[in-house]
ChimeraX commands (.cxc) that place a marker at each C-alpha (Angstrom):
marker #1 position -49.39,29.51,112.36 radius 0.5
marker #1 position -51.92,27.95,109.58 radius 0.5
marker #1 position -54.08,25.28,110.63 radius 0.5
marker #1 position -54.78,22.67,107.90 radius 0.5
marker #1 position -58.58,21.13,108.31 radius 0.5
marker #1 position -58.55,17.59,107.99 radius 0.5
marker #1 position -61.44,15.85,106.10 radius 0.5
marker #1 position -63.80,13.76,107.74 radius 0.5
marker #1 position -65.24,10.38,106.81 radius 0.5
marker #1 position -68.43,12.39,105.38 radius 0.5
marker #1 position -66.23,14.47,103.49 radius 0.5
marker #1 position -64.41,11.97,101.78 radius 0.5
marker #1 position -67.64,9.91,101.19 radius 0.5
marker #1 position -69.17,12.94,99.50 radius 0.5
marker #1 position -66.06,13.50,97.35 radius 0.5
marker #1 position -66.14,9.82,96.06 radius 0.5
marker #1 position -69.87,10.33,95.41 radius 0.5
marker #1 position -69.25,13.50,93.58 radius 0.5
marker #1 position -66.12,12.12,91.64 radius 0.5
marker #1 position -68.15,8.67,90.82 radius 0.5
marker #1 position -71.33,10.63,89.48 radius 0.5
marker #1 position -68.99,13.05,87.34 radius 0.5
marker #1 position -67.27,10.04,85.93 radius 0.5
marker #1 position -70.75,8.35,84.91 radius 0.5
marker #1 position -71.98,11.55,83.40 radius 0.5
marker #1 position -68.66,11.92,81.56 radius 0.5
marker #1 position -68.80,8.50,80.04 radius 0.5
marker #1 position -72.14,8.97,79.19 radius 0.5
marker #1 position -71.60,11.97,77.16 radius 0.5
marker #1 position -68.19,10.85,75.40 radius 0.5
marker #1 position -69.51,7.31,74.47 radius 0.5
marker #1 position -72.09,8.57,71.58 radius 0.5
marker #1 position -69.39,10.65,70.19 radius 0.5
marker #1 position -66.79,7.77,70.05 radius 0.5
marker #1 position -69.53,5.68,68.80 radius 0.5
marker #1 position -70.20,7.90,65.88 radius 0.5
marker #1 position -66.42,8.29,65.06 radius 0.5
marker #1 position -66.20,4.46,65.11 radius 0.5
marker #1 position -69.23,3.86,62.91 radius 0.5
marker #1 position -67.85,6.36,60.21 radius 0.5
marker #1 position -65.04,4.11,59.77 radius 0.5
marker #1 position -67.00,0.85,59.72 radius 0.5
marker #1 position -68.94,-1.02,57.21 radius 0.5
marker #1 position -72.81,-0.59,56.57 radius 0.5
marker #1 position -73.29,-4.43,57.42 radius 0.5
marker #1 position -71.65,-3.69,60.56 radius 0.5
marker #1 position -73.61,-0.85,61.58 radius 0.5
marker #1 position -76.79,-2.66,60.86 radius 0.5
marker #1 position -75.76,-5.72,62.82 radius 0.5
marker #1 position -74.24,-4.20,66.09 radius 0.5
marker #1 position -76.49,-1.90,67.77 radius 0.5
marker #1 position -73.48,-0.15,69.60 radius 0.5
marker #1 position -69.64,-0.50,69.21 radius 0.5
marker #1 position -66.42,1.63,70.24 radius 0.5
marker #1 position -64.01,-0.22,67.66 radius 0.5
marker #1 position -64.97,-1.11,64.38 radius 0.5
marker #1 position -64.11,-4.73,63.47 radius 0.5
marker #1 position -63.01,-3.92,59.62 radius 0.5
marker #1 position -61.90,-0.36,59.65 radius 0.5
marker #1 position -62.44,1.52,56.31 radius 0.5
marker #1 position -62.30,5.02,54.80 radius 0.5
marker #1 position -64.79,3.99,52.15 radius 0.5
marker #1 position -67.65,6.84,53.79 radius 0.5
marker #1 position -65.05,9.43,53.19 radius 0.5
marker #1 position -63.68,8.59,50.24 radius 0.5
marker #1 position -67.46,8.24,48.84 radius 0.5
marker #1 position -67.92,11.90,50.39 radius 0.5
marker #1 position -64.94,13.65,48.53 radius 0.5
marker #1 position -64.90,11.46,45.36 radius 0.5
marker #1 position -68.61,11.74,44.32 radius 0.5
marker #1 position -68.97,14.99,42.34 radius 0.5
marker #1 position -72.10,16.21,43.75 radius 0.5
marker #1 position -71.67,15.18,47.35 radius 0.5
marker #1 position -68.28,16.20,47.63 radius 0.5
marker #1 position -68.75,19.69,46.04 radius 0.5
marker #1 position -71.90,20.23,48.25 radius 0.5
marker #1 position -69.86,19.38,51.24 radius 0.5
marker #1 position -67.08,21.01,50.71 radius 0.5
marker #1 position -69.19,24.60,49.49 radius 0.5
marker #1 position -71.41,24.00,52.64 radius 0.5
marker #1 position -68.56,23.82,55.00 radius 0.5
marker #1 position -66.78,26.98,53.26 radius 0.5
marker #1 position -70.29,28.96,53.84 radius 0.5
marker #1 position -70.70,27.74,57.49 radius 0.5
marker #1 position -66.97,28.83,58.30 radius 0.5
marker #1 position -67.52,32.25,56.77 radius 0.5
marker #1 position -71.00,32.79,58.25 radius 0.5
marker #1 position -69.47,31.71,61.99 radius 0.5
marker #1 position -66.54,33.95,61.80 radius 0.5
marker #1 position -68.09,37.23,60.57 radius 0.5
marker #1 position -71.08,36.55,62.63 radius 0.5
marker #1 position -69.22,36.03,65.69 radius 0.5
marker #1 position -67.61,39.04,65.04 radius 0.5
marker #1 position -70.14,41.12,64.51 radius 0.5
marker #1 position -71.67,39.56,67.70 radius 0.5
marker #1 position -68.71,40.38,69.97 radius 0.5
marker #1 position -68.91,43.84,68.46 radius 0.5
marker #1 position -72.30,45.00,69.28 radius 0.5
marker #1 position -72.17,43.10,72.63 radius 0.5
marker #1 position -68.91,44.66,73.86 radius 0.5
marker #1 position -70.09,48.10,72.65 radius 0.5
marker #1 position -73.41,48.19,74.02 radius 0.5
marker #1 position -72.47,46.40,77.31 radius 0.5
marker #1 position -69.77,49.01,77.54 radius 0.5
marker #1 position -71.79,52.05,77.42 radius 0.5
marker #1 position -74.40,50.60,79.54 radius 0.5
marker #1 position -71.79,49.94,82.24 radius 0.5
marker #1 position -70.81,53.65,82.55 radius 0.5
marker #1 position -72.85,55.67,85.23 radius 0.5
marker #1 position -72.70,58.73,83.14 radius 0.5
marker #1 position -74.89,57.59,80.61 radius 0.5
marker #1 position -77.91,59.32,80.03 radius 0.5
marker #1 position -81.21,57.20,79.74 radius 0.5
marker #1 position -79.31,53.92,80.86 radius 0.5
marker #1 position -81.96,52.79,82.81 radius 0.5
marker #1 position -84.51,53.47,80.31 radius 0.5
marker #1 position -82.31,51.25,78.12 radius 0.5
marker #1 position -81.68,48.49,80.11 radius 0.5
marker #1 position -85.41,48.12,80.88 radius 0.5
marker #1 position -85.74,48.15,77.01 radius 0.5
marker #1 position -82.96,45.09,76.80 radius 0.5
marker #1 position -84.82,43.21,79.50 radius 0.5
marker #1 position -88.10,43.55,77.89 radius 0.5
marker #1 position -87.02,41.59,74.84 radius 0.5
marker #1 position -85.64,38.76,77.05 radius 0.5
marker #1 position -89.43,38.20,78.32 radius 0.5
marker #1 position -91.10,39.26,74.96 radius 0.5
marker #1 position -90.54,38.20,71.44 radius 0.5
marker #1 position -92.33,38.85,68.12 radius 0.5
marker #1 position -92.02,34.89,67.34 radius 0.5
marker #1 position -91.19,33.22,64.25 radius 0.5
marker #1 position -93.51,34.53,61.53 radius 0.5
marker #1 position -93.26,38.11,62.63 radius 0.5
marker #1 position -89.45,37.63,62.44 radius 0.5
marker #1 position -89.70,36.07,59.14 radius 0.5
marker #1 position -91.87,39.27,57.95 radius 0.5
marker #1 position -89.26,41.62,59.09 radius 0.5
marker #1 position -86.16,39.75,57.54 radius 0.5
marker #1 position -88.23,39.73,54.29 radius 0.5
marker #1 position -89.33,43.15,54.34 radius 0.5
marker #1 position -85.94,44.45,54.99 radius 0.5
marker #1 position -84.82,42.68,51.93 radius 0.5
marker #1 position -82.58,39.93,53.70 radius 0.5
marker #1 position -84.44,37.08,52.52 radius 0.5
marker #1 position -82.30,34.41,50.58 radius 0.5
marker #1 position -79.14,35.97,51.67 radius 0.5
marker #1 position -76.68,35.33,54.36 radius 0.5
marker #1 position -77.46,38.74,56.08 radius 0.5
marker #1 position -80.35,36.53,57.45 radius 0.5
marker #1 position -78.16,34.28,59.19 radius 0.5
marker #1 position -76.37,36.68,60.91 radius 0.5
marker #1 position -78.15,40.16,61.55 radius 0.5
marker #1 position -81.28,38.92,63.23 radius 0.5
marker #1 position -79.31,37.39,66.27 radius 0.5
marker #1 position -76.34,40.03,66.05 radius 0.5
marker #1 position -76.69,40.32,69.88 radius 0.5
marker #1 position -78.03,38.18,73.07 radius 0.5
marker #1 position -79.64,40.23,75.55 radius 0.5
marker #1 position -78.30,37.65,78.15 radius 0.5
marker #1 position -74.77,37.78,77.00 radius 0.5
marker #1 position -74.69,41.40,77.00 radius 0.5
marker #1 position -75.97,41.51,80.52 radius 0.5
marker #1 position -73.46,39.39,81.71 radius 0.5
marker #1 position -70.50,41.24,79.67 radius 0.5
marker #1 position -71.98,44.79,81.31 radius 0.5
marker #1 position -71.56,43.28,84.63 radius 0.5
marker #1 position -67.78,42.05,83.77 radius 0.5
marker #1 position -67.13,45.86,82.59 radius 0.5
marker #1 position -68.58,47.25,86.12 radius 0.5
marker #1 position -65.96,45.19,87.84 radius 0.5
marker #1 position -63.16,46.92,86.26 radius 0.5
marker #1 position -61.11,49.25,88.28 radius 0.5
marker #1 position -61.97,52.85,88.36 radius 0.5
marker #1 position -58.82,53.98,88.78 radius 0.5
marker #1 position -57.40,52.63,85.37 radius 0.5
marker #1 position -60.17,54.85,83.27 radius 0.5
marker #1 position -59.54,57.78,85.46 radius 0.5
marker #1 position -55.78,57.65,85.07 radius 0.5
marker #1 position -56.36,57.14,81.07 radius 0.5
marker #1 position -59.01,60.17,81.21 radius 0.5
marker #1 position -56.31,62.47,82.71 radius 0.5
marker #1 position -53.95,61.42,80.22 radius 0.5
marker #1 position -56.26,62.61,77.44 radius 0.5
marker #1 position -57.42,59.23,75.99 radius 0.5
marker #1 position -61.06,59.64,74.76 radius 0.5
marker #1 position -64.04,57.21,75.83 radius 0.5
marker #1 position -63.26,55.28,72.59 radius 0.5
marker #1 position -59.59,54.83,73.48 radius 0.5
marker #1 position -60.39,53.68,76.97 radius 0.5
marker #1 position -62.62,51.30,75.55 radius 0.5
marker #1 position -60.25,49.72,72.97 radius 0.5
marker #1 position -56.73,50.22,75.07 radius 0.5
marker #1 position -57.90,49.26,78.32 radius 0.5
marker #1 position -61.53,47.67,78.76 radius 0.5
marker #1 position -60.92,45.05,75.78 radius 0.5
marker #1 position -57.67,43.88,76.61 radius 0.5
marker #1 position -58.77,43.05,80.15 radius 0.5
marker #1 position -61.71,41.50,78.74 radius 0.5
marker #1 position -59.93,38.94,76.91 radius 0.5
marker #1 position -61.27,35.71,78.78 radius 0.5
marker #1 position -64.77,37.31,78.78 radius 0.5
marker #1 position -64.48,37.74,75.15 radius 0.5
marker #1 position -62.95,34.31,74.47 radius 0.5
marker #1 position -65.94,32.89,76.55 radius 0.5
marker #1 position -68.93,34.64,74.51 radius 0.5
marker #1 position -66.95,34.53,71.35 radius 0.5
marker #1 position -66.95,30.77,71.70 radius 0.5
marker #1 position -70.60,30.40,72.78 radius 0.5
marker #1 position -71.27,32.55,69.76 radius 0.5
marker #1 position -69.37,30.84,67.19 radius 0.5
marker #1 position -71.20,27.40,68.21 radius 0.5
marker #1 position -74.51,28.74,67.89 radius 0.5
marker #1 position -73.65,30.05,64.37 radius 0.5
marker #1 position -71.93,26.76,63.70 radius 0.5
marker #1 position -74.83,24.61,64.78 radius 0.5
marker #1 position -77.63,26.68,63.13 radius 0.5
marker #1 position -79.45,25.12,60.69 radius 0.5
marker #1 position -83.27,26.28,61.30 radius 0.5
marker #1 position -82.54,29.93,60.53 radius 0.5
marker #1 position -81.02,28.92,57.02 radius 0.5
marker #1 position -84.13,26.58,56.57 radius 0.5
marker #1 position -86.44,29.72,57.00 radius 0.5
marker #1 position -84.73,32.09,55.22 radius 0.5
marker #1 position -82.60,30.54,52.61 radius 0.5
marker #1 position -84.34,29.59,49.20 radius 0.5
marker #1 position -81.09,28.57,47.07 radius 0.5
marker #1 position -80.00,25.41,47.98 radius 0.5
marker #1 position -76.34,26.34,46.85 radius 0.5
marker #1 position -76.49,28.73,49.82 radius 0.5
marker #1 position -77.06,26.25,52.32 radius 0.5
marker #1 position -74.52,26.14,55.30 radius 0.5
marker #1 position -73.12,22.71,56.35 radius 0.5
marker #1 position -75.53,21.98,59.22 radius 0.5
marker #1 position -78.61,22.21,56.81 radius 0.5
marker #1 position -76.71,19.99,54.36 radius 0.5
marker #1 position -76.00,17.74,57.23 radius 0.5
marker #1 position -79.79,17.90,58.12 radius 0.5
marker #1 position -81.02,16.94,54.63 radius 0.5
marker #1 position -78.53,13.74,54.63 radius 0.5
marker #1 position -79.66,12.45,57.80 radius 0.5
marker #1 position -83.29,13.10,56.67 radius 0.5
marker #1 position -83.18,11.07,53.73 radius 0.5
marker #1 position -83.45,7.28,54.17 radius 0.5
marker #1 position -81.02,6.27,51.42 radius 0.5
marker #1 position -78.68,7.93,48.72 radius 0.5
marker #1 position -77.71,6.33,45.39 radius 0.5
marker #1 position -75.14,7.29,42.58 radius 0.5
marker #1 position -75.28,7.79,39.18 radius 0.5
marker #1 position -75.67,4.18,38.35 radius 0.5
marker #1 position -78.33,3.35,40.83 radius 0.5
marker #1 position -75.96,1.49,43.03 radius 0.5
marker #1 position -77.22,1.92,46.78 radius 0.5
marker #1 position -74.62,3.72,49.00 radius 0.5
marker #1 position -74.17,3.10,52.73 radius 0.5
marker #1 position -76.32,5.83,53.80 radius 0.5
marker #1 position -75.55,5.21,57.86 radius 0.5
marker #1 position -72.06,5.14,57.46 radius 0.5
marker #1 position -72.19,8.48,55.15 radius 0.5
marker #1 position -74.30,9.93,57.90 radius 0.5
marker #1 position -71.54,9.34,60.60 radius 0.5
marker #1 position -68.75,10.52,58.23 radius 0.5
marker #1 position -70.37,13.94,57.48 radius 0.5
marker #1 position -71.01,14.22,61.33 radius 0.5
marker #1 position -67.55,13.92,62.29 radius 0.5
marker #1 position -66.57,16.21,59.49 radius 0.5
marker #1 position -69.12,18.85,60.83 radius 0.5
marker #1 position -67.65,18.52,64.25 radius 0.5
marker #1 position -64.24,18.51,63.88 radius 0.5
marker #1 position -63.55,22.37,62.91 radius 0.5
marker #1 position -65.38,23.73,65.94 radius 0.5
marker #1 position -63.30,21.16,68.09 radius 0.5
marker #1 position -60.06,22.47,66.68 radius 0.5
marker #1 position -60.84,25.94,67.82 radius 0.5
marker #1 position -61.60,25.24,71.51 radius 0.5
marker #1 position -58.16,24.63,72.41 radius 0.5
marker #1 position -57.20,27.82,71.53 radius 0.5
marker #1 position -59.54,29.40,73.75 radius 0.5
marker #1 position -59.25,26.64,76.24 radius 0.5
marker #1 position -57.08,28.96,78.66 radius 0.5
marker #1 position -59.47,32.02,78.42 radius 0.5
marker #1 position -62.68,29.83,78.74 radius 0.5
marker #1 position -61.85,28.76,82.04 radius 0.5
marker #1 position -61.28,32.08,83.61 radius 0.5
marker #1 position -64.24,33.57,81.59 radius 0.5
marker #1 position -67.01,31.01,82.57 radius 0.5
marker #1 position -67.64,32.75,85.81 radius 0.5
marker #1 position -67.43,36.36,84.43 radius 0.5
marker #1 position -69.98,38.67,85.61 radius 0.5
marker #1 position -71.47,35.63,88.34 radius 0.5
marker #1 position -70.43,37.60,91.45 radius 0.5
marker #1 position -71.19,41.26,91.23 radius 0.5
marker #1 position -74.28,42.29,89.42 radius 0.5
marker link #1:1,2 radius 0.2
marker link #1:2,3 radius 0.2
marker link #1:3,4 radius 0.2
marker link #1:4,5 radius 0.2
marker link #1:5,6 radius 0.2
marker link #1:6,7 radius 0.2
marker link #1:7,8 radius 0.2
marker link #1:8,9 radius 0.2
marker link #1:9,10 radius 0.2
marker link #1:10,11 radius 0.2
marker link #1:11,12 radius 0.2
marker link #1:12,13 radius 0.2
marker link #1:13,14 radius 0.2
marker link #1:14,15 radius 0.2
marker link #1:15,16 radius 0.2
marker link #1:16,17 radius 0.2
marker link #1:17,18 radius 0.2
marker link #1:18,19 radius 0.2
marker link #1:19,20 radius 0.2
marker link #1:20,21 radius 0.2
marker link #1:21,22 radius 0.2
marker link #1:22,23 radius 0.2
marker link #1:23,24 radius 0.2
marker link #1:24,25 radius 0.2
marker link #1:25,26 radius 0.2
marker link #1:26,27 radius 0.2
marker link #1:27,28 radius 0.2
marker link #1:28,29 radius 0.2
marker link #1:29,30 radius 0.2
marker link #1:30,31 radius 0.2
marker link #1:31,32 radius 0.2
marker link #1:32,33 radius 0.2
marker link #1:33,34 radius 0.2
marker link #1:34,35 radius 0.2
marker link #1:35,36 radius 0.2
marker link #1:36,37 radius 0.2
marker link #1:37,38 radius 0.2
marker link #1:38,39 radius 0.2
marker link #1:39,40 radius 0.2
marker link #1:40,41 radius 0.2
marker link #1:41,42 radius 0.2
marker link #1:42,43 radius 0.2
marker link #1:43,44 radius 0.2
marker link #1:44,45 radius 0.2
marker link #1:45,46 radius 0.2
marker link #1:46,47 radius 0.2
marker link #1:47,48 radius 0.2
marker link #1:48,49 radius 0.2
marker link #1:49,50 radius 0.2
marker link #1:50,51 radius 0.2
marker link #1:51,52 radius 0.2
marker link #1:52,53 radius 0.2
marker link #1:53,54 radius 0.2
marker link #1:54,55 radius 0.2
marker link #1:55,56 radius 0.2
marker link #1:56,57 radius 0.2
marker link #1:57,58 radius 0.2
marker link #1:58,59 radius 0.2
marker link #1:59,60 radius 0.2
marker link #1:60,61 radius 0.2
marker link #1:61,62 radius 0.2
marker link #1:62,63 radius 0.2
marker link #1:63,64 radius 0.2
marker link #1:64,65 radius 0.2
marker link #1:65,66 radius 0.2
marker link #1:66,67 radius 0.2
marker link #1:67,68 radius 0.2
marker link #1:68,69 radius 0.2
marker link #1:69,70 radius 0.2
marker link #1:70,71 radius 0.2
marker link #1:71,72 radius 0.2
marker link #1:72,73 radius 0.2
marker link #1:73,74 radius 0.2
marker link #1:74,75 radius 0.2
marker link #1:75,76 radius 0.2
marker link #1:76,77 radius 0.2
marker link #1:77,78 radius 0.2
marker link #1:78,79 radius 0.2
marker link #1:79,80 radius 0.2
marker link #1:80,81 radius 0.2
marker link #1:81,82 radius 0.2
marker link #1:82,83 radius 0.2
marker link #1:83,84 radius 0.2
marker link #1:84,85 radius 0.2
marker link #1:85,86 radius 0.2
marker link #1:86,87 radius 0.2
marker link #1:87,88 radius 0.2
marker link #1:88,89 radius 0.2
marker link #1:89,90 radius 0.2
marker link #1:90,91 radius 0.2
marker link #1:91,92 radius 0.2
marker link #1:92,93 radius 0.2
marker link #1:93,94 radius 0.2
marker link #1:94,95 radius 0.2
marker link #1:95,96 radius 0.2
marker link #1:96,97 radius 0.2
marker link #1:97,98 radius 0.2
marker link #1:98,99 radius 0.2
marker link #1:99,100 radius 0.2
marker link #1:100,101 radius 0.2
marker link #1:101,102 radius 0.2
marker link #1:102,103 radius 0.2
marker link #1:103,104 radius 0.2
marker link #1:104,105 radius 0.2
marker link #1:105,106 radius 0.2
marker link #1:106,107 radius 0.2
marker link #1:107,108 radius 0.2
marker link #1:108,109 radius 0.2
marker link #1:109,110 radius 0.2
marker link #1:110,111 radius 0.2
marker link #1:111,112 radius 0.2
marker link #1:112,113 radius 0.2
marker link #1:113,114 radius 0.2
marker link #1:114,115 radius 0.2
marker link #1:115,116 radius 0.2
marker link #1:116,117 radius 0.2
marker link #1:117,118 radius 0.2
marker link #1:118,119 radius 0.2
marker link #1:119,120 radius 0.2
marker link #1:120,121 radius 0.2
marker link #1:121,122 radius 0.2
marker link #1:122,123 radius 0.2
marker link #1:123,124 radius 0.2
marker link #1:124,125 radius 0.2
marker link #1:125,126 radius 0.2
marker link #1:126,127 radius 0.2
marker link #1:127,128 radius 0.2
marker link #1:128,129 radius 0.2
marker link #1:129,130 radius 0.2
marker link #1:130,131 radius 0.2
marker link #1:131,132 radius 0.2
marker link #1:132,133 radius 0.2
marker link #1:133,134 radius 0.2
marker link #1:134,135 radius 0.2
marker link #1:135,136 radius 0.2
marker link #1:136,137 radius 0.2
marker link #1:137,138 radius 0.2
marker link #1:138,139 radius 0.2
marker link #1:139,140 radius 0.2
marker link #1:140,141 radius 0.2
marker link #1:141,142 radius 0.2
marker link #1:142,143 radius 0.2
marker link #1:143,144 radius 0.2
marker link #1:144,145 radius 0.2
marker link #1:145,146 radius 0.2
marker link #1:146,147 radius 0.2
marker link #1:147,148 radius 0.2
marker link #1:148,149 radius 0.2
marker link #1:149,150 radius 0.2
marker link #1:150,151 radius 0.2
marker link #1:151,152 radius 0.2
marker link #1:152,153 radius 0.2
marker link #1:153,154 radius 0.2
marker link #1:154,155 radius 0.2
marker link #1:155,156 radius 0.2
marker link #1:156,157 radius 0.2
marker link #1:157,158 radius 0.2
marker link #1:158,159 radius 0.2
marker link #1:159,160 radius 0.2
marker link #1:160,161 radius 0.2
marker link #1:161,162 radius 0.2
marker link #1:162,163 radius 0.2
marker link #1:163,164 radius 0.2
marker link #1:164,165 radius 0.2
marker link #1:165,166 radius 0.2
marker link #1:166,167 radius 0.2
marker link #1:167,168 radius 0.2
marker link #1:168,169 radius 0.2
marker link #1:169,170 radius 0.2
marker link #1:170,171 radius 0.2
marker link #1:171,172 radius 0.2
marker link #1:172,173 radius 0.2
marker link #1:173,174 radius 0.2
marker link #1:174,175 radius 0.2
marker link #1:175,176 radius 0.2
marker link #1:176,177 radius 0.2
marker link #1:177,178 radius 0.2
marker link #1:178,179 radius 0.2
marker link #1:179,180 radius 0.2
marker link #1:180,181 radius 0.2
marker link #1:181,182 radius 0.2
marker link #1:182,183 radius 0.2
marker link #1:183,184 radius 0.2
marker link #1:184,185 radius 0.2
marker link #1:185,186 radius 0.2
marker link #1:186,187 radius 0.2
marker link #1:187,188 radius 0.2
marker link #1:188,189 radius 0.2
marker link #1:189,190 radius 0.2
marker link #1:190,191 radius 0.2
marker link #1:191,192 radius 0.2
marker link #1:192,193 radius 0.2
marker link #1:193,194 radius 0.2
marker link #1:194,195 radius 0.2
marker link #1:195,196 radius 0.2
marker link #1:196,197 radius 0.2
marker link #1:197,198 radius 0.2
marker link #1:198,199 radius 0.2
marker link #1:199,200 radius 0.2
marker link #1:200,201 radius 0.2
marker link #1:201,202 radius 0.2
marker link #1:202,203 radius 0.2
marker link #1:203,204 radius 0.2
marker link #1:204,205 radius 0.2
marker link #1:205,206 radius 0.2
marker link #1:206,207 radius 0.2
marker link #1:207,208 radius 0.2
marker link #1:208,209 radius 0.2
marker link #1:209,210 radius 0.2
marker link #1:210,211 radius 0.2
marker link #1:211,212 radius 0.2
marker link #1:212,213 radius 0.2
marker link #1:213,214 radius 0.2
marker link #1:214,215 radius 0.2
marker link #1:215,216 radius 0.2
marker link #1:216,217 radius 0.2
marker link #1:217,218 radius 0.2
marker link #1:218,219 radius 0.2
marker link #1:219,220 radius 0.2
marker link #1:220,221 radius 0.2
marker link #1:221,222 radius 0.2
marker link #1:222,223 radius 0.2
marker link #1:223,224 radius 0.2
marker link #1:224,225 radius 0.2
marker link #1:225,226 radius 0.2
marker link #1:226,227 radius 0.2
marker link #1:227,228 radius 0.2
marker link #1:228,229 radius 0.2
marker link #1:229,230 radius 0.2
marker link #1:230,231 radius 0.2
marker link #1:231,232 radius 0.2
marker link #1:232,233 radius 0.2
marker link #1:233,234 radius 0.2
marker link #1:234,235 radius 0.2
marker link #1:235,236 radius 0.2
marker link #1:236,237 radius 0.2
marker link #1:237,238 radius 0.2
marker link #1:238,239 radius 0.2
marker link #1:239,240 radius 0.2
marker link #1:240,241 radius 0.2
marker link #1:241,242 radius 0.2
marker link #1:242,243 radius 0.2
marker link #1:243,244 radius 0.2
marker link #1:244,245 radius 0.2
marker link #1:245,246 radius 0.2
marker link #1:246,247 radius 0.2
marker link #1:247,248 radius 0.2
marker link #1:248,249 radius 0.2
marker link #1:249,250 radius 0.2
marker link #1:250,251 radius 0.2
marker link #1:251,252 radius 0.2
marker link #1:252,253 radius 0.2
marker link #1:253,254 radius 0.2
marker link #1:254,255 radius 0.2
marker link #1:255,256 radius 0.2
marker link #1:256,257 radius 0.2
marker link #1:257,258 radius 0.2
marker link #1:258,259 radius 0.2
marker link #1:259,260 radius 0.2
marker link #1:260,261 radius 0.2
marker link #1:261,262 radius 0.2
marker link #1:262,263 radius 0.2
marker link #1:263,264 radius 0.2
marker link #1:264,265 radius 0.2
marker link #1:265,266 radius 0.2
marker link #1:266,267 radius 0.2
marker link #1:267,268 radius 0.2
marker link #1:268,269 radius 0.2
marker link #1:269,270 radius 0.2
marker link #1:270,271 radius 0.2
marker link #1:271,272 radius 0.2
marker link #1:272,273 radius 0.2
marker link #1:273,274 radius 0.2
marker link #1:274,275 radius 0.2
marker link #1:275,276 radius 0.2
marker link #1:276,277 radius 0.2
marker link #1:277,278 radius 0.2
marker link #1:278,279 radius 0.2
marker link #1:279,280 radius 0.2
marker link #1:280,281 radius 0.2
marker link #1:281,282 radius 0.2
marker link #1:282,283 radius 0.2
marker link #1:283,284 radius 0.2
marker link #1:284,285 radius 0.2
marker link #1:285,286 radius 0.2
marker link #1:286,287 radius 0.2
marker link #1:287,288 radius 0.2
marker link #1:288,289 radius 0.2
marker link #1:289,290 radius 0.2
marker link #1:290,291 radius 0.2
marker link #1:291,292 radius 0.2
view
């Protein structure tokens, strides 16, 4: 007979405190985002007169119309969005390729020099060359002012690779032994067994890598000289840094409203991706957290 443990008064109070704190934290995180969305539909005068609001008094699409109707600004935003999408997609694929292949190799007990390779990976987590040496390496390799500079220097994360390695180490050895007996090669075992079983892991770290690429503007600021190659986040950063905008006629544009609208446009694509990965994300966040 299964006995059900009843919650004591202390347990109920503790659960209530946890729920209240989590609710407060959730509200504090959501309110700024709601304000940005509301401000993107508000007028410039309302933003300047009201310190914070969640619903605009007089909703308008003027900011979005100005962004896409103005030839210069609309073209810049659309071009930078396309660049960010491409860099994020290609960069994430490269990240996952190098992360999974290296993690799988280091998870095999038969790998020669495995300990030395692991020590080299751990060394990179403690010591780094710094910004200037990295810039000199990028320039020396001919990647300056190219999209490769936004992708290849961070092609693999040592921390993520170690967690994925722990996941591969937890896979049942019997599956690989059976596949090997059937004549499957090491690459075949990796592609046909390890990768399909690691979908939660790939979805989780793929999302982490994608968000990192999408939000990265500092790399573009360092390595890109041509303004037409700027990704969206750098364009957004430049717009936020500007205090005002003027059109060809010299008319003042609603700078604050434009900034909010551009932030919303930059946030929507990554929000669209998340629901498709959510079912794998919940299972993948604990990958490698138990067995080391």
